[in-house]
C-alpha positions as CSV (number, residue, x, y, z in Angstrom):
1,M,38.6,45.8,15.3
2,S,37.0,49.2,15.1
3,Y,38.8,52.3,15.9
4,E,36.7,55.2,17.1
5,S,37.9,58.7,16.3
6,T,36.9,60.0,19.7
7,I,37.1,58.4,23.1
8,H,35.7,59.2,26.5
9,E,37.9,61.4,28.9
10,A,38.3,58.4,31.2
11,Q,39.5,56.2,28.3
12,G,42.0,59.0,27.5
13,A,43.3,58.9,31.0
14,I,43.8,55.1,30.8
15,L,45.7,55.4,27.6
16,H,47.8,58.2,29.0
17,S,48.7,56.1,32.0
18,L,49.7,53.2,29.8
19,L,51.7,55.4,27.5
20,F,54.3,55.9,30.3
21,A,54.3,52.4,31.7
22,P,54.9,49.1,29.9
23,S,52.0,47.5,31.6
24,A,49.8,48.2,34.7
25,G,47.3,46.3,36.8
26,F,43.6,47.1,37.2
27,A,43.9,49.0,40.5
28,E,46.9,51.0,39.3
29,L,45.0,52.1,36.2
30,Q,41.8,52.8,38.1
31,K,43.6,55.4,40.2
32,S,44.2,57.5,37.1
33,T,40.5,58.0,36.5
34,N,38.7,58.5,39.9
35,L,35.9,56.3,38.6
36,T,34.0,53.6,40.5
37,S,35.1,50.1,39.7
38,D,32.0,49.4,37.6
39,H,32.5,52.6,35.5
40,F,36.2,52.0,35.1
41,T,35.6,48.4,34.1
42,F,33.2,49.6,31.4
43,H,35.7,52.0,29.9
44,L,38.6,49.6,30.1
45,K,36.5,46.9,28.3
46,K,35.7,49.4,25.6
47,L,39.4,50.1,25.0
48,V,40.1,46.4,24.8
49,E,37.3,45.9,22.4
50,S,38.5,48.8,20.2
51,G,42.0,47.2,20.0
52,Y,43.8,50.0,21.9
53,V,44.5,47.9,25.0
54,E,45.2,44.3,25.5
55,K,45.2,42.1,28.6
56,A,48.2,39.9,29.3
57,D,48.0,37.8,32.5
58,D,46.7,40.3,35.1
59,H,48.1,43.4,33.5
60,Y,47.0,45.7,30.7
61,R,49.2,47.2,28.0
62,L,48.8,49.3,24.9
63,T,48.7,47.7,21.5
64,F,50.5,49.3,18.6
65,A,47.2,51.1,17.6
66,G,46.9,52.2,21.2
67,K,50.4,53.7,21.2
68,E,49.7,55.5,18.0
69,Y,46.4,56.9,19.3
70,A,47.8,57.9,22.7
71,N,50.7,59.8,21.1
């Protein structure tokens, strides 16, 4: 896992949304960014790859590292 010191504004919006919800679905998270589906998918994938977000079933949630970063 690599942790980047800076993230894109859209990724910050995703982390912020997940900070206040135990988990959320794709469509719910996408509403927080106003991005197209393709752009949102790209940023969500980057958060999963970086170890800040994990996918469980059809929902996404913050990892411990994601909670620390989002705070």
